[in-house]
C-alpha positions as CSV (number, residue, x, y, z in Angstrom):
1,X,-3.2,26.8,-13.7
2,X,-3.8,22.9,-13.1
3,X,-2.0,20.1,-13.8
4,X,-3.0,18.0,-16.2
5,X,-3.5,14.5,-14.8
6,X,-3.4,11.3,-17.3
7,X,-5.0,7.9,-15.5
8,X,-4.9,4.6,-16.3
9,X,-5.7,1.4,-14.9
10,X,-3.0,-1.2,-16.1
11,X,-2.4,-4.6,-16.1
12,X,0.4,-6.4,-14.4
13,X,2.7,-7.0,-17.6
14,X,1.8,-3.0,-18.7
15,X,2.7,-2.0,-15.5
16,X,5.9,-3.5,-15.6
17,X,6.6,-1.4,-18.9
18,X,6.5,1.9,-16.4
19,X,9.5,-0.5,-13.4
20,X,11.8,2.5,-14.6
21,X,9.8,4.9,-12.9
22,X,7.4,3.2,-10.8
23,X,10.6,1.9,-8.9
24,X,12.1,5.3,-8.2
25,X,9.1,6.8,-7.1
26,X,8.1,4.4,-4.4
27,X,12.1,4.3,-2.8
28,X,11.7,8.4,-3.0
29,X,8.4,8.4,-1.7
30,X,8.5,5.6,1.7
31,X,12.1,7.0,2.2
32,X,9.9,10.8,3.0
33,X,7.2,11.0,5.8
34,X,5.9,9.5,7.3
35,X,8.1,6.3,7.1
36,X,11.4,7.5,6.6
37,X,12.6,4.1,5.7
38,X,16.0,5.0,3.8
39,X,17.8,1.8,4.4
40,X,17.3,-1.9,6.4
41,X,17.9,-2.0,9.8
42,X,18.5,-5.3,11.5
43,X,17.8,-3.6,15.5
44,X,14.9,-1.7,14.4
45,X,11.5,-3.5,14.8
46,X,9.9,-2.0,11.5
47,X,13.3,-3.4,10.0
48,X,14.3,0.0,8.4
49,X,15.9,3.0,9.7
50,X,15.3,6.7,8.4
51,X,20.2,6.8,8.5
52,X,21.4,6.2,5.3
53,X,22.9,2.6,4.4
54,X,26.0,2.3,6.1
55,X,25.2,4.6,8.8
56,X,24.7,4.0,12.4
57,X,20.9,4.0,13.4
58,X,20.1,6.9,15.8
59,X,17.3,5.1,16.6
60,X,18.9,1.6,18.0
61,X,22.6,1.6,17.3
62,X,23.1,-0.7,14.8
63,X,24.4,-0.2,11.8
64,X,22.1,0.1,8.6
65,X,22.6,-2.1,5.4
66,X,21.3,-1.8,2.4
67,X,18.7,0.6,1.1
68,X,15.5,-0.2,2.2
69,X,14.2,-1.4,-1.1
70,X,16.6,-2.1,-3.9
71,X,15.5,-1.9,-7.4
72,X,16.0,-5.6,-8.1
73,X,14.1,-6.6,-4.8
74,X,11.0,-4.2,-5.8
75,X,10.9,-5.7,-9.1
76,X,10.9,-9.1,-7.9
77,X,8.5,-8.2,-5.8
78,X,6.1,-6.4,-8.3
79,X,6.6,-9.5,-10.6
80,X,5.5,-12.0,-8.3
81,X,2.6,-10.1,-7.3
82,X,0.8,-10.7,-10.6
83,X,1.9,-13.5,-11.4
84,X,0.2,-15.4,-8.3
85,X,-3.1,-13.4,-8.4
86,X,-5.9,-11.6,-9.7
87,X,-3.9,-8.0,-9.7
88,X,-4.5,-4.7,-11.3
89,X,-2.2,-1.4,-11.1
90,X,-3.6,2.2,-11.6
91,X,-1.0,4.5,-12.9
92,X,-1.5,9.1,-13.1
93,X,0.4,11.0,-15.2
94,X,1.9,14.5,-16.1
95,X,3.5,15.7,-18.7
96,X,6.4,16.1,-16.1
97,X,6.0,12.4,-15.1
98,X,4.7,10.0,-13.0
99,X,2.5,11.2,-10.1
100,X,1.1,8.5,-8.5
101,X,0.5,4.7,-8.6
102,X,-1.1,2.1,-6.8
103,X,-1.2,-2.1,-7.2
104,X,-4.7,-4.0,-5.3
105,X,-5.0,-7.6,-5.6
106,X,-7.6,-10.0,-4.4
107,X,-6.7,-12.5,-1.4
108,X,-8.7,-14.3,1.5
109,X,-8.6,-12.8,5.3
110,X,-5.7,-16.0,5.8
111,X,-3.5,-15.3,2.8
112,X,-3.6,-11.6,3.9
113,X,-2.6,-12.6,7.6
114,X,-0.1,-14.7,6.2
115,X,2.0,-12.4,3.8
116,X,1.1,-8.7,5.3
117,X,1.3,-9.8,9.1
118,X,3.8,-13.1,8.8
119,X,4.0,-14.7,12.4
120,X,1.4,-12.2,13.9
121,X,-1.5,-15.1,15.2
122,X,-3.0,-11.6,16.7
123,X,-3.8,-10.4,13.3
124,X,-4.7,-13.9,11.7
125,X,-7.2,-14.0,14.5
126,X,-8.5,-10.5,13.9
127,X,-9.4,-10.9,10.4
128,X,-10.7,-13.6,10.8
129,X,-13.0,-12.1,12.9
130,X,-13.7,-9.7,11.0
131,X,-14.2,-11.6,7.8
132,X,-14.9,-14.6,8.5
133,X,-16.3,-15.1,11.8
134,X,-18.4,-18.1,10.9
135,X,-17.3,-21.8,9.2
136,X,-17.9,-20.2,5.9
137,X,-15.7,-20.1,3.1
138,X,-13.0,-17.1,3.8
139,X,-14.3,-14.6,1.5
140,X,-12.2,-12.4,-0.9
141,X,-10.8,-9.2,-0.2
142,X,-9.2,-6.0,-2.2
143,X,-6.1,-5.7,-0.9
144,X,-5.0,-2.1,-1.7
145,X,-1.2,-3.2,-1.1
146,X,0.7,0.1,-2.3
147,X,-0.6,3.7,-3.0
148,X,3.0,6.2,-3.7
149,X,3.1,9.5,-4.9
150,X,6.5,11.1,-6.6
151,X,6.5,14.7,-4.8
152,X,8.9,15.6,-7.3
153,X,6.2,15.8,-9.7
154,X,3.6,16.7,-8.0
155,X,3.4,18.1,-4.1
156,X,0.3,18.5,-3.4
157,X,-3.1,16.7,-4.1
158,X,-1.6,13.6,-4.6
159,X,-5.3,11.8,-3.8
160,X,-7.8,13.6,-5.9
161,X,-8.6,10.7,-7.8
162,X,-8.9,8.5,-4.8
163,X,-12.4,7.5,-5.0
164,X,-12.4,6.5,-9.0
165,X,-9.5,4.7,-8.3
166,X,-10.6,2.4,-5.6
167,X,-13.8,2.3,-7.7
168,X,-12.2,1.4,-10.9
169,X,-9.9,-0.8,-8.7
170,X,-13.2,-2.9,-7.1
171,X,-14.9,-3.2,-11.2
172,X,-11.9,-4.5,-12.9
173,X,-11.2,-7.3,-9.7
174,X,-14.7,-7.8,-9.7
175,X,-14.9,-7.2,-5.2
176,X,-16.4,-4.5,-3.1
177,X,-14.7,-5.5,0.5
178,X,-11.5,-2.9,-0.3
179,X,-8.9,-3.2,2.6
180,X,-5.4,-1.6,3.4
181,X,-3.2,-0.5,6.2
182,X,-1.2,2.4,6.4
183,X,0.0,5.2,8.7
184,X,-0.1,8.3,6.8
185,X,-3.0,10.9,8.0
186,X,-3.8,11.3,4.2
187,X,-4.6,7.9,3.7
188,X,-7.2,7.9,6.3
189,X,-8.5,11.5,5.2
190,X,-8.9,10.4,2.1
191,X,-11.1,7.2,3.3
192,X,-13.6,9.1,5.1
193,X,-13.8,12.0,2.2
194,X,-14.3,9.9,-0.4
195,X,-16.7,7.1,1.0
196,X,-17.7,8.2,4.4
197,X,-20.3,5.9,6.3
198,X,-19.4,3.0,4.0
199,X,-15.4,3.2,5.3
200,X,-14.2,2.0,8.7
201,X,-11.0,3.4,10.3
202,X,-9.7,1.1,12.8
203,X,-7.3,2.3,15.1
204,X,-3.6,0.9,15.6
205,X,-3.2,-0.7,18.6
206,X,-6.3,0.6,20.0
207,X,-9.0,-1.5,18.0
208,X,-6.6,-3.4,15.7
209,X,-3.5,-5.2,17.5
210,X,-0.8,-3.4,15.2
211,X,1.1,-0.3,14.9
212,X,-0.5,1.0,11.5
213,X,-4.4,1.7,10.9
214,X,-6.3,-0.6,9.4
215,X,-8.8,1.0,7.0
216,X,-12.2,-1.2,5.0
217,X,-14.6,0.2,2.7
218,X,-17.6,-1.6,1.7
219,X,-18.4,-0.5,-1.8
220,X,-21.3,-3.3,-1.8
221,X,-24.0,-0.8,-0.8
């Protein structure tokens, strides 16, 4: 028997009431594959290690610090997003608990470059070429910032509602240019499966000067 899922979109203040479920799900999701962000690591370029806090990082030999994402850090991060830009949350639940959560917001390419790729002049130039090649004002983009599932609640098919989620964000934030970055194969497969020719995958290092793939979806057609 298939599980019963309920899905809803939420304003930042409504999502805050679910932080007790959202934050542990986020921590667990990014500690697992393909990210393995378990602890902070000053010696690794990503800033994270797959070793437990306080252990020696097997990748670089440095001592790891605190857990990768503390409850306080995530609370402050999510609050700041909702307070500084148009923001919308998406939450899926089953009777067993939260299955998936996502947050999206709008910004122009320069703002996205500054926040998501700080210090990378290459990415700032790449985003400008992609979205604002002329002297016209920077267009607004719907940035799909975080998508994460609690695999202890549901291990499979957690992106089954990817299309209605993305389209719902587009309707609520009134933007048709959708973009996100990812190293998760499931996130690129979902874009191609659900949006076909309207989705573009710029591959890491070859198409885009970053170690993550850049996915863009055009909902204007």
